[in-house]
C-alpha positions in Angstrom: -36.9 14.3 -10.9 -35.6 11.6 -13.4 -34.9 14.6 -16.4 -32.9 16.6 -13.9 -31.0 13.0 -12.8 -30.0 12.3 -16.4 -28.0 15.5 -17.1 -26.5 14.8 -14.0 -25.6 11.4 -15.1 -24.6 12.5 -18.5 -21.8 14.9 -16.8 -21.2 12.1 -14.4 -20.2 9.8 -17.5 -16.6 11.1 -17.6 -15.4 10.6 -14.2 -17.2 7.2 -14.0 -14.4 6.1 -17.0 -11.2 6.5 -14.9 -12.8 3.2 -13.0 -12.6 1.0 -16.5 -9.1 1.9 -17.4 -5.8 3.3 -16.7 -3.1 5.4 -18.5 -2.0 1.9 -19.9 -5.5 1.1 -20.6 -5.9 -1.8 -17.9 -8.9 -2.8 -16.3 -9.1 -0.9 -12.7 -12.4 -1.1 -10.9 -14.6 -2.8 -12.8 -17.4 -3.1 -9.9 -17.5 0.5 -9.4 -17.3 1.3 -13.2 -20.4 -1.0 -13.7 -22.3 0.5 -10.6 -22.0 4.2 -12.0 -22.8 3.0 -15.7 -25.7 1.2 -14.3 -27.0 4.2 -12.7 -26.4 6.3 -15.3 -28.5 3.8 -17.8 -31.1 3.7 -15.5 -31.7 7.5 -15.9 -31.8 7.1 -19.9 -28.2 7.7 -20.8 -27.8 5.3 -23.9 -23.8 5.5 -23.5 -23.7 3.9 -20.6 -25.9 1.0 -21.4 -23.6 0.7 -24.3 -20.5 0.7 -22.0 -22.0 -1.1 -18.9 -22.9 -3.9 -20.9 -18.8 -3.9 -22.9 -17.8 -4.0 -19.8 -19.9 -6.9 -18.0 -18.2 -9.2 -20.6 -15.3 -8.9 -18.7 -16.8 -9.6 -15.4 -17.7 -12.4 -13.3 -20.8 -13.1 -12.1 -20.2 -12.2 -8.8 -18.3 -9.0 -9.9 -21.6 -8.0 -11.6 -24.0 -8.6 -8.5 -21.4 -6.5 -6.4 -22.1 -4.1 -8.6 -25.7 -4.1 -8.9 -26.1 -3.9 -4.9 -23.6 -1.0 -5.3 -25.9 0.5 -7.4 -29.1 -0.4 -5.6 -27.4 0.7 -2.1 -26.7 4.1 -3.6 -29.8 4.7 -4.6 -31.3 4.1 -1.4 -28.8 6.4 0.7 -29.3 9.0 -2.6 -32.9 10.2 -1.1 
């Protein structure tokens, strides 16, 4: 299952990017972007881990905790 998930998350990275920046290059929804990058990184997508790390530098600890909580909730409901 992890192999199949890895491909799904690789394809999912482009849709996750609009959560990071809008057309004027301003942050939009860092919590949602972090959640999707976290899920993709969990599946072994190296670019996602890098993007999550870079994004987290601009987030508060509360935002990161919210994103991690959202990722856990997604995993709990996805199975």
